[in-house]
N, CA, C, O and the ligand as a Tripos MOL2 file, in Angstrom:
@<TRIPOS>MOLECULE
protein
  297   295    75     0     0
PROTEIN
NO_CHARGES

@<TRIPOS>ATOM
      1 N          40.4160   -3.5230   22.1330 N.3       1 MET1
      2 CA         39.5450   -2.3340   22.2610 C.3       1 MET1
      3 C          39.1490   -1.8140   20.8770 C.2       1 MET1
      4 O          37.9850   -1.5160   20.6080 O.2       1 MET1
      5 N          40.1690   -1.7140   20.0030 N.am      2 LYS2
      6 CA         39.9140   -1.2110   18.6630 C.3       2 LYS2
      7 C          39.0500   -2.1970   17.8550 C.2       2 LYS2
      8 O          38.2090   -1.8080   17.0430 O.2       2 LYS2
      9 N          39.2990   -3.4970   18.1190 N.am      3 THR3
     10 CA         38.5720   -4.5320   17.3900 C.3       3 THR3
     11 C          37.0790   -4.5130   17.7330 C.2       3 THR3
     12 O          36.2240   -4.6430   16.8560 O.2       3 THR3
     13 N          36.7880   -4.3510   19.0140 N.am      4 SER4
     14 CA         35.3880   -4.3570   19.4370 C.3       4 SER4
     15 C          34.6490   -3.1520   18.8690 C.2       4 SER4
     16 O          33.4580   -3.2320   18.5690 O.2       4 SER4
     17 N          35.3580   -2.0370   18.7220 N.am      5 PHE5
     18 CA         34.7400   -0.8420   18.1370 C.3       5 PHE5
     19 C          34.3730   -1.0780   16.6710 C.2       5 PHE5
     20 O          33.3040   -0.6890   16.2000 O.2       5 PHE5
     21 N          35.3150   -1.7410   15.9630 N.am      6 LEU6
     22 CA         35.0610   -2.0530   14.5500 C.3       6 LEU6
     23 C          33.8720   -3.0050   14.4140 C.2       6 LEU6
     24 O          33.0420   -2.8710   13.5150 O.2       6 LEU6
     25 N          33.8170   -3.9720   15.3380 N.am      7 LEU7
     26 CA         32.7250   -4.9460   15.3120 C.3       7 LEU7
     27 C          31.3870   -4.2460   15.5250 C.2       7 LEU7
     28 O          30.3970   -4.5290   14.8500 O.2       7 LEU7
     29 N          31.3910   -3.3270   16.4830 N.am      8 LEU8
     30 CA         30.1750   -2.5640   16.7900 C.3       8 LEU8
     31 C          29.7650   -1.7240   15.5870 C.2       8 LEU8
     32 O          28.5840   -1.6250   15.2550 O.2       8 LEU8
     33 N          30.7660   -1.1170   14.9350 N.am      9 PHE9
     34 CA         30.5120   -0.2590   13.7850 C.3       9 PHE9
     35 C          29.9300   -1.0470   12.6180 C.2       9 PHE9
     36 O          28.9840   -0.6060   11.9660 O.2       9 PHE9
     37 N          30.5190   -2.2360   12.3600 N.am     10 SER10
     38 CA         30.0250   -3.0500   11.2490 C.3      10 SER10
     39 C          28.6400   -3.6100   11.5480 C.2      10 SER10
     40 O          27.8270   -3.7890   10.6410 O.2      10 SER10
     41 N          28.3760   -3.8840   12.8170 N.am     11 THR11
     42 CA         27.0500   -4.3730   13.2060 C.3      11 THR11
     43 C          25.9960   -3.2970   12.9710 C.2      11 THR11
     44 O          24.8970   -3.5740   12.4930 O.2      11 THR11
     45 N          26.3570   -2.0610   13.3170 N.am     12 ALA12
     46 CA         25.4520   -0.9390   13.1180 C.3      12 ALA12
     47 C          25.1710   -0.7390   11.6310 C.2      12 ALA12
     48 O          24.0450   -0.4330   11.2370 O.2      12 ALA12
     49 N          26.2000   -0.9120   10.8160 N.am     13 LEU13
     50 CA         26.0430   -0.7750    9.3610 C.3      13 LEU13
     51 C          25.1040   -1.8520    8.8340 C.2      13 LEU13
     52 O          24.2470   -1.5920    7.9890 O.2      13 LEU13
     53 N          25.2830   -3.0730    9.3530 N.am     14 LEU14
     54 CA         24.4780   -4.2070    8.9260 C.3      14 LEU14
     55 C          23.0110   -3.9710    9.2630 C.2      14 LEU14
     56 O          22.1290   -4.2230    8.4430 O.2      14 LEU14
     57 N          22.7580   -3.4860   10.4760 N.am     15 ILE15
     58 CA         21.3820   -3.2020   10.9030 C.3      15 ILE15
     59 C          20.7780   -2.1010   10.0270 C.2      15 ILE15
     60 O          19.6280   -2.1830    9.5940 O.2      15 ILE15
     61 N          21.5910   -1.0680    9.7800 N.am     16 GLY16
     62 CA         21.1250    0.0510    8.9690 C.3      16 GLY16
     63 C          20.7500   -0.3740    7.5670 C.2      16 GLY16
     64 O          19.7320    0.0640    7.0310 O.2      16 GLY16
     65 N          21.5790   -1.2390    6.9600 N.am     17 SER17
     66 CA         21.3050   -1.6670    5.5910 C.3      17 SER17
     67 C          20.1050   -2.5930    5.5310 C.2      17 SER17
     68 O          19.3540   -2.5660    4.5560 O.2      17 SER17
     69 N          19.9090   -3.4190    6.5660 N.am     18 SER18
     70 CA         18.7630   -4.3330    6.5420 C.3      18 SER18
     71 C          17.4640   -3.5730    6.7440 C.2      18 SER18
     72 O          16.4250   -3.9690    6.2170 O.2      18 SER18
     73 N          17.5140   -2.4860    7.5000 N.am     19 VAL19
     74 CA         16.3250   -1.6660    7.7100 C.3      19 VAL19
     75 C          15.9290   -0.9700    6.4120 C.2      19 VAL19
     76 O          14.7520   -0.9430    6.0530 O.2      19 VAL19
     77 N          16.9200   -0.4010    5.7030 N.am     20 SER20
     78 CA         16.6130    0.3130    4.4710 C.3      20 SER20
     79 C          16.1410   -0.6390    3.3780 C.2      20 SER20
     80 O          15.2870   -0.2780    2.5680 O.2      20 SER20
     81 N          16.6930   -1.8580    3.3490 N.am     21 SER21
     82 CA         16.2570   -2.8140    2.3370 C.3      21 SER21
     83 C          14.8350   -3.2690    2.6230 C.2      21 SER21
     84 O          14.0920   -3.6440    1.7160 O.2      21 SER21
     85 N          14.4720   -3.2310    3.8930 N.am     22 CYS22
     86 CA         13.1230   -3.6280    4.2890 C.3      22 CYS22
     87 C          12.0920   -2.6520    3.7300 C.2      22 CYS22
     88 O          11.0250   -3.0590    3.2700 O.2      22 CYS22
     89 N          12.4190   -1.3590    3.7720 N.am     23 THR23
     90 CA         11.4780   -0.3710    3.2630 C.3      23 THR23
     91 C          11.3460   -0.4670    1.7470 C.2      23 THR23
     92 O          10.3070   -0.1180    1.1870 O.2      23 THR23
     93 N          12.3920   -0.9360    1.0890 N.am     24 PHE24
     94 CA         12.3410   -1.0430   -0.3640 C.3      24 PHE24
     95 C          11.4980   -2.2260   -0.8170 C.2      24 PHE24
     96 O          10.9290   -2.2130   -1.9090 O.2      24 PHE24
     97 N          11.4200   -3.2600    0.0390 N.am     25 THR25
     98 CA         10.6650   -4.4440   -0.3520 C.3      25 THR25
     99 C           9.1870   -4.3240   -0.0030 C.2      25 THR25
    100 O           8.4030   -5.2290   -0.2930 O.2      25 THR25
    101 N           8.8070   -3.2230    0.6120 N.am     26 LYS26
    102 CA          7.4000   -2.9930    0.9490 C.3      26 LYS26
    103 C           6.5700   -3.0800   -0.3370 C.2      26 LYS26
    104 O           6.7410   -2.2710   -1.2480 O.2      26 LYS26
    105 N           5.6860   -4.0510   -0.4010 N.am     27 ASP27
    106 CA          5.0220   -4.2710   -1.6860 C.3      27 ASP27
    107 C           3.8100   -3.3600   -1.9000 C.2      27 ASP27
    108 O           3.0690   -3.0330   -0.9720 O.2      27 ASP27
    109 N           3.6500   -2.9790   -3.1240 N.am     28 LYS28
    110 CA          2.5400   -2.1460   -3.5560 C.3      28 LYS28
    111 C           1.7530   -2.9580   -4.5790 C.2      28 LYS28
    112 O           2.3390   -3.6830   -5.3820 O.2      28 LYS28
    113 N           0.4550   -2.8390   -4.5510 N.am     29 THR29
    114 CA         -0.3380   -3.6250   -5.4830 C.3      29 THR29
    115 C          -0.0970   -3.1410   -6.9100 C.2      29 THR29
    116 O          -0.3320   -1.9710   -7.2120 O.2      29 THR29
    117 N           0.3650   -4.0210   -7.7830 N.am     30 PRO30
    118 CA          0.5920   -3.6250   -9.1740 C.3      30 PRO30
    119 C          -0.7130   -3.2690   -9.8710 C.2      30 PRO30
    120 O          -1.7740   -3.7790   -9.5100 O.2      30 PRO30
    121 N          -0.6360   -2.3930  -10.8690 N.am     31 ALA31
    122 CA         -1.8220   -1.9350  -11.5890 C.3      31 ALA31
    123 C          -2.5590   -3.0900  -12.2370 C.2      31 ALA31
    124 O          -3.7790   -3.0390  -12.3890 O.2      31 ALA31
    125 N          -1.8320   -4.1330  -12.6210 N.am     32 SER32
    126 CA         -2.4430   -5.2710  -13.3100 C.3      32 SER32
    127 C          -3.3400   -6.0760  -12.3870 C.2      32 SER32
    128 O          -4.1720   -6.8530  -12.8560 O.2      32 SER32
    129 N          -3.1810   -5.8970  -11.0620 N.am     33 GLU33
    130 CA         -3.9930   -6.6670  -10.1230 C.3      33 GLU33
    131 C          -5.1770   -5.8750   -9.5780 C.2      33 GLU33
    132 O          -5.8580   -6.3280   -8.6580 O.2      33 GLU33
    133 N          -5.4250   -4.6880  -10.1460 N.am     34 GLN34
    134 CA         -6.5390   -3.8710   -9.6820 C.3      34 GLN34
    135 C          -7.8100   -4.3000  -10.3970 C.2      34 GLN34
    136 O          -8.3510   -3.5540  -11.2130 O.2      34 GLN34
    137 N          -8.2850   -5.5050  -10.0920 N.am     35 THR35
    138 CA         -9.4120   -6.0690  -10.8250 C.3      35 THR35
    139 C         -10.6300   -6.3130   -9.9520 C.2      35 THR35
    140 O         -11.6680   -6.7360  -10.4600 O.2      35 THR35
    141 N         -10.5320   -6.0540   -8.6320 N.am     36 GLY36
    142 CA        -11.6570   -6.3110   -7.7320 C.3      36 GLY36
    143 C         -12.7440   -5.2790   -7.8950 C.2      36 GLY36
    144 O         -12.5540   -4.2820   -8.5910 O.2      36 GLY36
    145 N         -13.9030   -5.5050   -7.2530 N.am     37 PRO37
    146 CA        -15.0210   -4.5480   -7.3290 C.3      37 PRO37
    147 C         -14.6440   -3.1710   -6.7920 C.2      37 PRO37
    148 O         -15.2550   -2.1690   -7.1660 O.2      37 PRO37
    149 N         -13.6350   -3.1170   -5.9110 N.am     38 GLU38
    150 CA        -13.1920   -1.8180   -5.3860 C.3      38 GLU38
    151 C         -12.5020   -0.9820   -6.4650 C.2      38 GLU38
    152 O         -12.2130    0.1960   -6.2580 O.2      38 GLU38
    153 N         -12.2420   -1.6040   -7.6180 N.am     39 TYR39
    154 CA        -11.6370   -0.8870   -8.7470 C.3      39 TYR39
    155 C         -12.5530   -0.8390   -9.9630 C.2      39 TYR39
    156 O         -12.4680    0.0870  -10.7700 O.2      39 TYR39
    157 N         -13.4300   -1.8340  -10.0990 N.am     40 THR40
    158 CA        -14.1940   -1.9620  -11.3420 C.3      40 THR40
    159 C         -15.6370   -1.4860  -11.2370 C.2      40 THR40
    160 O         -16.3260   -1.3890  -12.2520 O.2      40 THR40
    161 N         -16.1170   -1.1810  -10.0060 N.am     41 SER41
    162 CA        -17.5020   -0.7340   -9.8570 C.3      41 SER41
    163 C         -17.6850    0.6560  -10.4390 C.2      41 SER41
    164 O         -16.7170    1.3860  -10.6470 O.2      41 SER41
    165 N         -18.9280    1.0130  -10.6980 N.am     42 ALA42
    166 CA        -19.2350    2.3300  -11.2560 C.3      42 ALA42
    167 C         -18.8160    3.4400  -10.2880 C.2      42 ALA42
    168 O         -18.3210    4.4890  -10.7020 O.2      42 ALA42
    169 N         -19.0240    3.1870   -8.9840 N.am     43 TYR43
    170 CA        -18.5990    4.1340   -7.9540 C.3      43 TYR43
    171 C         -17.6270    3.4230   -7.0230 C.2      43 TYR43
    172 O         -17.9270    2.3490   -6.5010 O.2      43 TYR43
    173 N         -16.4850    4.0170   -6.8220 N.am     44 VAL44
    174 CA        -15.4480    3.3670   -6.0250 C.3      44 VAL44
    175 C         -14.9490    4.2900   -4.9200 C.2      44 VAL44
    176 O         -15.0520    5.5120   -5.0240 O.2      44 VAL44
    177 N         -14.4110    3.6970   -3.8700 N.am     45 CYS45
    178 CA        -13.7850    4.4570   -2.7930 C.3      45 CYS45
    179 C         -12.4670    5.0440   -3.3030 C.2      45 CYS45
    180 O         -11.7160    4.3510   -3.9900 O.2      45 CYS45
    181 N         -12.1680    6.3190   -2.9770 N.am     46 PRO46
    182 CA        -10.8960    6.9130   -3.4130 C.3      46 PRO46
    183 C          -9.6920    6.1360   -2.9050 C.2      46 PRO46
    184 O          -8.6160    6.1760   -3.5010 O.2      46 PRO46
    185 N          -9.8870    5.4180   -1.7840 N.am     47 MET47
    186 CA         -8.7880    4.6360   -1.2200 C.3      47 MET47
    187 C          -8.8020    3.1920   -1.7150 C.2      47 MET47
    188 O          -7.8960    2.4160   -1.4080 O.2      47 MET47
    189 N          -9.8320    2.8340   -2.4790 N.am     48 HIS48
    190 CA         -9.9930    1.4700   -3.0090 C.3      48 HIS48
    191 C          -9.9050    0.4450   -1.8910 C.2      48 HIS48
    192 O          -9.1560   -0.5280   -1.9880 O.2      48 HIS48
    193 N         -10.6750    0.6660   -0.8240 N.am     49 CYS49
    194 CA        -10.6820   -0.2570    0.3030 C.3      49 CYS49
    195 C         -11.2270   -1.6150   -0.1290 C.2      49 CYS49
    196 O         -12.0290   -1.7170   -1.0580 O.2      49 CYS49
    197 N         -10.7740   -2.6510    0.5660 N.am     50 GLU50
    198 CA        -11.2510   -3.9910    0.2730 C.3      50 GLU50
    199 C         -12.7320   -4.0820    0.6250 C.2      50 GLU50
    200 O         -13.1240   -3.7150    1.7330 O.2      50 GLU50
    201 N         -13.5530   -4.5620   -0.2930 N.am     51 GLY51
    202 CA        -14.9820   -4.7070   -0.0390 C.3      51 GLY51
    203 C         -15.7840   -3.4800   -0.4010 C.2      51 GLY51
    204 O         -17.0010   -3.4720   -0.2110 O.2      51 GLY51
    205 N         -15.1400   -2.4260   -0.9230 N.am     52 SER52
    206 CA        -15.8570   -1.2210   -1.3160 C.3      52 SER52
    207 C         -16.2500   -1.3100   -2.7860 C.2      52 SER52
    208 O         -15.9240   -2.2770   -3.4750 O.2      52 SER52
    209 N         -16.9500   -0.2930   -3.2470 N.am     53 GLY53
    210 CA        -17.3720   -0.2730   -4.6370 C.3      53 GLY53
    211 C         -18.8510   -0.5590   -4.7480 C.2      53 GLY53
    212 O         -19.3670   -1.4660   -4.0950 O.2      53 GLY53
    213 N         -19.5560    0.2340   -5.5990 N.am     54 SER54
    214 CA        -21.0010    0.0660   -5.7500 C.3      54 SER54
    215 C         -21.4330    0.5760   -7.1170 C.2      54 SER54
    216 O         -20.7260    1.3500   -7.7620 O.2      54 SER54
    217 N         -22.6040    0.1280   -7.5420 N.am     55 ASP55
    218 CA        -23.1670    0.6290   -8.7980 C.3      55 ASP55
    219 C         -23.8520    1.9680   -8.5900 C.2      55 ASP55
    220 O         -24.1760    2.6600   -9.5550 O.2      55 ASP55
    221 N         -24.0740    2.3390   -7.3260 N.am     56 GLU56
    222 CA        -24.7340    3.5990   -7.0060 C.3      56 GLU56
    223 C         -23.8530    4.4320   -6.0830 C.2      56 GLU56
    224 O         -22.9950    3.9020   -5.3780 O.2      56 GLU56
    225 N         -24.0840    5.7700   -6.0990 N.am     57 PRO57
    226 CA        -23.2940    6.6350   -5.2150 C.3      57 PRO57
    227 C         -23.5260    6.2610   -3.7500 C.2      57 PRO57
    228 O         -24.6020    5.7800   -3.3950 O.2      57 PRO57
    229 N         -22.5440    6.4760   -2.9210 N.am     58 GLY58
    230 CA        -22.6740    6.1380   -1.5100 C.3      58 GLY58
    231 C         -21.3740    6.4120   -0.7920 C.2      58 GLY58
    232 O         -20.5330    7.1770   -1.2630 O.2      58 GLY58
    233 N         -21.2240    5.7800    0.3480 N.am     59 THR59
    234 CA        -19.9890    5.9370    1.1060 C.3      59 THR59
    235 C         -19.3410    4.5790    1.3250 C.2      59 THR59
    236 O         -20.0110    3.5480    1.3700 O.2      59 THR59
    237 N         -18.0390    4.6040    1.4570 N.am     60 CYS60
    238 CA        -17.2740    3.3810    1.6790 C.3      60 CYS60
    239 C         -17.5760    2.8340    3.0730 C.2      60 CYS60
    240 O         -17.4960    3.5750    4.0530 O.2      60 CYS60
    241 N         -17.9200    1.5520    3.1780 N.am     61 PRO61
    242 CA        -18.2020    0.9650    4.5030 C.3      61 PRO61
    243 C         -16.9400    0.8070    5.3520 C.2      61 PRO61
    244 O         -17.0270    0.6030    6.5630 O.2      61 PRO61
    245 N         -15.7780    0.9000    4.7240 N.am     62 VAL62
    246 CA        -14.5240    0.6820    5.4490 C.3      62 VAL62
    247 C         -13.9860    1.9950    6.0140 C.2      62 VAL62
    248 O         -13.6940    2.0790    7.2080 O.2      62 VAL62
    249 N         -13.8510    3.0240    5.1670 N.am     63 CYS63
    250 CA        -13.2380    4.2820    5.6210 C.3      63 CYS63
    251 C         -14.2430    5.4360    5.6540 C.2      63 CYS63
    252 O         -13.8850    6.5500    6.0390 O.2      63 CYS63
    253 N         -15.4980    5.1850    5.2540 N.am     64 ASN64
    254 CA        -16.5740    6.1850    5.2900 C.3      64 ASN64
    255 C         -16.3520    7.3860    4.3750 C.2      64 ASN64
    256 O         -16.9840    8.4270    4.5550 O.2      64 ASN64
    257 N         -15.4710    7.2520    3.4100 N.am     65 MET65
    258 CA        -15.2960    8.3290    2.4310 C.3      65 MET65
    259 C         -16.3630    8.1800    1.3590 C.2      65 MET65
    260 O         -16.8240    7.0730    1.0790 O.2      65 MET65
    261 N         -16.7560    9.3060    0.7560 N.am     66 ASP66
    262 CA        -17.7560    9.2570   -0.3110 C.3      66 ASP66
    263 C         -17.1710    8.5420   -1.5270 C.2      66 ASP66
    264 O         -16.0100    8.7350   -1.8890 O.2      66 ASP66
    265 N         -18.0050    7.7180   -2.1400 N.am     67 TYR67
    266 CA        -17.5860    7.0700   -3.3760 C.3      67 TYR67
    267 C         -17.3740    8.1120   -4.4570 C.2      67 TYR67
    268 O         -18.0400    9.1470   -4.4710 O.2      67 TYR67
    269 N         -16.4620    7.8430   -5.3460 N.am     68 VAL68
    270 CA        -16.2530    8.7130   -6.4970 C.3      68 VAL68
    271 C         -16.5960    7.9470   -7.7690 C.2      68 VAL68
    272 O         -16.4600    6.7250   -7.8270 O.2      68 VAL68
    273 N         -17.0410    8.6780   -8.7830 N.am     69 LEU69
    274 CA        -17.3800    8.0380  -10.0510 C.3      69 LEU69
    275 C         -16.1080    7.4220  -10.6460 C.2      69 LEU69
    276 O         -15.0800    8.0870  -10.7740 O.2      69 LEU69
    277 N         -16.2010    6.1690  -10.9980 N.am     70 ASN70
    278 CA        -15.0480    5.4570  -11.5320 C.3      70 ASN70
    279 C         -14.8710    5.8050  -13.0190 C.2      70 ASN70
    280 O         -15.5980    5.3120  -13.8810 O.2      70 ASN70
    281 N         -13.8870    6.6660  -13.2870 N.am     71 GLU71
    282 CA        -13.6670    7.1190  -14.6600 C.3      71 GLU71
    283 C         -13.0110    6.0460  -15.5150 C.2      71 GLU71
    284 O         -12.9860    6.1420  -16.7420 O.2      71 GLU71
    285 N         -12.4760    5.0120  -14.8470 N.am     72 ASN72
    286 CA        -11.8140    3.9450  -15.5900 C.3      72 ASN72
    287 C         -12.7810    2.8620  -16.0380 C.2      72 ASN72
    288 O         -12.4240    1.9600  -16.7950 O.2      72 ASN72
    289 N         -14.0190    2.9690  -15.5520 N.am     73 LYS73
    290 CA        -14.9880    1.9230  -15.9040 C.3      73 LYS73
    291 C         -15.3160    1.9890  -17.3860 C.2      73 LYS73
    292 O         -15.6050    3.0580  -17.9250 O.2      73 LYS73
    293 N         -15.2680    0.8450  -18.0300 N.am     74 GLN74
    294 CA        -15.5160    0.7700  -19.4660 C.3      74 GLN74
    295 C         -16.9880    0.5790  -19.7340 C.2      74 GLN74
    296 O         -17.3990    0.4930  -20.8910 O.2      74 GLN74
    297 ZN        -12.6470    3.2580    1.6420 Zn       75 ZN75
@<TRIPOS>BOND
     1     1     2 1
     2     2     3 1
     3     3     4 2
     4     3     5 am
     5     5     6 1
     6     6     7 1
     7     7     8 2
     8     7     9 am
     9     9    10 1
    10    10    11 1
    11    11    12 2
    12    11    13 am
    13    13    14 1
    14    14    15 1
    15    15    16 2
    16    15    17 am
    17    17    18 1
    18    18    19 1
    19    19    20 2
    20    19    21 am
    21    21    22 1
    22    22    23 1
    23    23    24 2
    24    23    25 am
    25    25    26 1
    26    26    27 1
    27    27    28 2
    28    27    29 am
    29    29    30 1
    30    30    31 1
    31    31    32 2
    32    31    33 am
    33    33    34 1
    34    34    35 1
    35    35    36 2
    36    35    37 am
    37    37    38 1
    38    38    39 1
    39    39    40 2
    40    39    41 am
    41    41    42 1
    42    42    43 1
    43    43    44 2
    44    43    45 am
    45    45    46 1
    46    46    47 1
    47    47    48 2
    48    47    49 am
    49    49    50 1
    50    50    51 1
    51    51    52 2
    52    51    53 am
    53    53    54 1
    54    54    55 1
    55    55    56 2
    56    55    57 am
    57    57    58 1
    58    58    59 1
    59    59    60 2
    60    59    61 am
    61    61    62 1
    62    62    63 1
    63    63    64 2
    64    63    65 am
    65    65    66 1
    66    66    67 1
    67    67    68 2
    68    67    69 am
    69    69    70 1
    70    70    71 1
    71    71    72 2
    72    71    73 am
    73    73    74 1
    74    74    75 1
    75    75    76 2
    76    75    77 am
    77    77    78 1
    78    78    79 1
    79    79    80 2
    80    79    81 am
    81    81    82 1
    82    82    83 1
    83    83    84 2
    84    83    85 am
    85    85    86 1
    86    86    87 1
    87    87    88 2
    88    87    89 am
    89    89    90 1
    90    90    91 1
    91    91    92 2
    92    91    93 am
    93    93    94 1
    94    94    95 1
    95    95    96 2
    96    95    97 am
    97    97    98 1
    98    98    99 1
    99    99   100 2
   100    99   101 am
   101   101   102 1
   102   102   103 1
   103   103   104 2
   104   103   105 am
   105   105   106 1
   106   106   107 1
   107   107   108 2
   108   107   109 am
   109   109   110 1
   110   110   111 1
   111   111   112 2
   112   111   113 am
   113   113   114 1
   114   114   115 1
   115   115   116 2
   116   115   117 am
   117   117   118 1
   118   118   119 1
   119   119   120 2
   120   119   121 am
   121   121   122 1
   122   122   123 1
   123   123   124 2
   124   123   125 am
   125   125   126 1
   126   126   127 1
   127   127   128 2
   128   127   129 am
   129   129   130 1
   130   130   131 1
   131   131   132 2
   132   131   133 am
   133   133   134 1
   134   134   135 1
   135   135   136 2
   136   135   137 am
   137   137   138 1
   138   138   139 1
   139   139   140 2
   140   139   141 am
   141   141   142 1
   142   142   143 1
   143   143   144 2
   144   143   145 am
   145   145   146 1
   146   146   147 1
   147   147   148 2
   148   147   149 am
   149   149   150 1
   150   150   151 1
   151   151   152 2
   152   151   153 am
   153   153   154 1
   154   154   155 1
   155   155   156 2
   156   155   157 am
   157   157   158 1
   158   158   159 1
   159   159   160 2
   160   159   161 am
   161   161   162 1
   162   162   163 1
   163   163   164 2
   164   163   165 am
   165   165   166 1
   166   166   167 1
   167   167   168 2
   168   167   169 am
   169   169   170 1
   170   170   171 1
   171   171   172 2
   172   171   173 am
   173   173   174 1
   174   174   175 1
   175   175   176 2
   176   175   177 am
   177   177   178 1
   178   178   179 1
   179   179   180 2
   180   179   181 am
   181   181   182 1
   182   182   183 1
   183   183   184 2
   184   183   185 am
   185   185   186 1
   186   186   187 1
   187   187   188 2
   188   187   189 am
   189   189   190 1
   190   190   191 1
   191   191   192 2
   192   191   193 am
   193   193   194 1
   194   194   195 1
   195   195   196 2
   196   195   197 am
   197   197   198 1
   198   198   199 1
   199   199   200 2
   200   199   201 am
   201   201   202 1
   202   202   203 1
   203   203   204 2
   204   203   205 am
   205   205   206 1
   206   206   207 1
   207   207   208 2
   208   207   209 am
   209   209   210 1
   210   210   211 1
   211   211   212 2
   212   211   213 am
   213   213   214 1
   214   214   215 1
   215   215   216 2
   216   215   217 am
   217   217   218 1
   218   218   219 1
   219   219   220 2
   220   219   221 am
   221   221   222 1
   222   222   223 1
   223   223   224 2
   224   223   225 am
   225   225   226 1
   226   226   227 1
   227   227   228 2
   228   227   229 am
   229   229   230 1
   230   230   231 1
   231   231   232 2
   232   231   233 am
   233   233   234 1
   234   234   235 1
   235   235   236 2
   236   235   237 am
   237   237   238 1
   238   238   239 1
   239   239   240 2
   240   239   241 am
   241   241   242 1
   242   242   243 1
   243   243   244 2
   244   243   245 am
   245   245   246 1
   246   246   247 1
   247   247   248 2
   248   247   249 am
   249   249   250 1
   250   250   251 1
   251   251   252 2
   252   251   253 am
   253   253   254 1
   254   254   255 1
   255   255   256 2
   256   255   257 am
   257   257   258 1
   258   258   259 1
   259   259   260 2
   260   259   261 am
   261   261   262 1
   262   262   263 1
   263   263   264 2
   264   263   265 am
   265   265   266 1
   266   266   267 1
   267   267   268 2
   268   267   269 am
   269   269   270 1
   270   270   271 1
   271   271   272 2
   272   271   273 am
   273   273   274 1
   274   274   275 1
   275   275   276 2
   276   275   277 am
   277   277   278 1
   278   278   279 1
   279   279   280 2
   280   279   281 am
   281   281   282 1
   282   282   283 1
   283   283   284 2
   284   283   285 am
   285   285   286 1
   286   286   287 1
   287   287   288 2
   288   287   289 am
   289   289   290 1
   290   290   291 1
   291   291   292 2
   292   291   293 am
   293   293   294 1
   294   294   295 1
   295   295   296 2
@<TRIPOS>SUBSTRUCTURE
     1 MET1         2 RESIDUE 1 A MET
     2 LYS2         6 RESIDUE 1 A LYS
     3 THR3        10 RESIDUE 1 A THR
     4 SER4        14 RESIDUE 1 A SER
     5 PHE5        18 RESIDUE 1 A PHE
     6 LEU6        22 RESIDUE 1 A LEU
     7 LEU7        26 RESIDUE 1 A LEU
     8 LEU8        30 RESIDUE 1 A LEU
     9 PHE9        34 RESIDUE 1 A PHE
    10 SER10       38 RESIDUE 1 A SER
    11 THR11       42 RESIDUE 1 A THR
    12 ALA12       46 RESIDUE 1 A ALA
    13 LEU13       50 RESIDUE 1 A LEU
    14 LEU14       54 RESIDUE 1 A LEU
    15 ILE15       58 RESIDUE 1 A ILE
    16 GLY16       62 RESIDUE 1 A GLY
    17 SER17       66 RESIDUE 1 A SER
    18 SER18       70 RESIDUE 1 A SER
    19 VAL19       74 RESIDUE 1 A VAL
    20 SER20       78 RESIDUE 1 A SER
    21 SER21       82 RESIDUE 1 A SER
    22 CYS22       86 RESIDUE 1 A CYS
    23 THR23       90 RESIDUE 1 A THR
    24 PHE24       94 RESIDUE 1 A PHE
    25 THR25       98 RESIDUE 1 A THR
    26 LYS26      102 RESIDUE 1 A LYS
    27 ASP27      106 RESIDUE 1 A ASP
    28 LYS28      110 RESIDUE 1 A LYS
    29 THR29      114 RESIDUE 1 A THR
    30 PRO30      118 RESIDUE 1 A PRO
    31 ALA31      122 RESIDUE 1 A ALA
    32 SER32      126 RESIDUE 1 A SER
    33 GLU33      130 RESIDUE 1 A GLU
    34 GLN34      134 RESIDUE 1 A GLN
    35 THR35      138 RESIDUE 1 A THR
    36 GLY36      142 RESIDUE 1 A GLY
    37 PRO37      146 RESIDUE 1 A PRO
    38 GLU38      150 RESIDUE 1 A GLU
    39 TYR39      154 RESIDUE 1 A TYR
    40 THR40      158 RESIDUE 1 A THR
    41 SER41      162 RESIDUE 1 A SER
    42 ALA42      166 RESIDUE 1 A ALA
    43 TYR43      170 RESIDUE 1 A TYR
    44 VAL44      174 RESIDUE 1 A VAL
    45 CYS45      178 RESIDUE 1 A CYS
    46 PRO46      182 RESIDUE 1 A PRO
    47 MET47      186 RESIDUE 1 A MET
    48 HIS48      190 RESIDUE 1 A HIS
    49 CYS49      194 RESIDUE 1 A CYS
    50 GLU50      198 RESIDUE 1 A GLU
    51 GLY51      202 RESIDUE 1 A GLY
    52 SER52      206 RESIDUE 1 A SER
    53 GLY53      210 RESIDUE 1 A GLY
    54 SER54      214 RESIDUE 1 A SER
    55 ASP55      218 RESIDUE 1 A ASP
    56 GLU56      222 RESIDUE 1 A GLU
    57 PRO57      226 RESIDUE 1 A PRO
    58 GLY58      230 RESIDUE 1 A GLY
    59 THR59      234 RESIDUE 1 A THR
    60 CYS60      238 RESIDUE 1 A CYS
    61 PRO61      242 RESIDUE 1 A PRO
    62 VAL62      246 RESIDUE 1 A VAL
    63 CYS63      250 RESIDUE 1 A CYS
    64 ASN64      254 RESIDUE 1 A ASN
    65 MET65      258 RESIDUE 1 A MET
    66 ASP66      262 RESIDUE 1 A ASP
    67 TYR67      266 RESIDUE 1 A TYR
    68 VAL68      270 RESIDUE 1 A VAL
    69 LEU69      274 RESIDUE 1 A LEU
    70 ASN70      278 RESIDUE 1 A ASN
    71 GLU71      282 RESIDUE 1 A GLU
    72 ASN72      286 RESIDUE 1 A ASN
    73 LYS73      290 RESIDUE 1 A LYS
    74 GLN74      294 RESIDUE 1 A GLN
    75 ZN75       297 GROUP 0 **** ****
């Protein structure tokens, strides 16, 4: 009886630790990879959606947010 409780407890710990490690491995795009038109265009979507970005003001075709002037553009 006591053994099965310990087994259950350790299993719960194992599940808990694997869940938390999963959230830590959630990948974020590194700054060095922000090279697409959604980052380099004169006007970019605030969310940097894939396929967004334009040389003229407008709205993002993906999320419909207004483009913002890209201050990082050289
Ligand atoms: Zn967008």
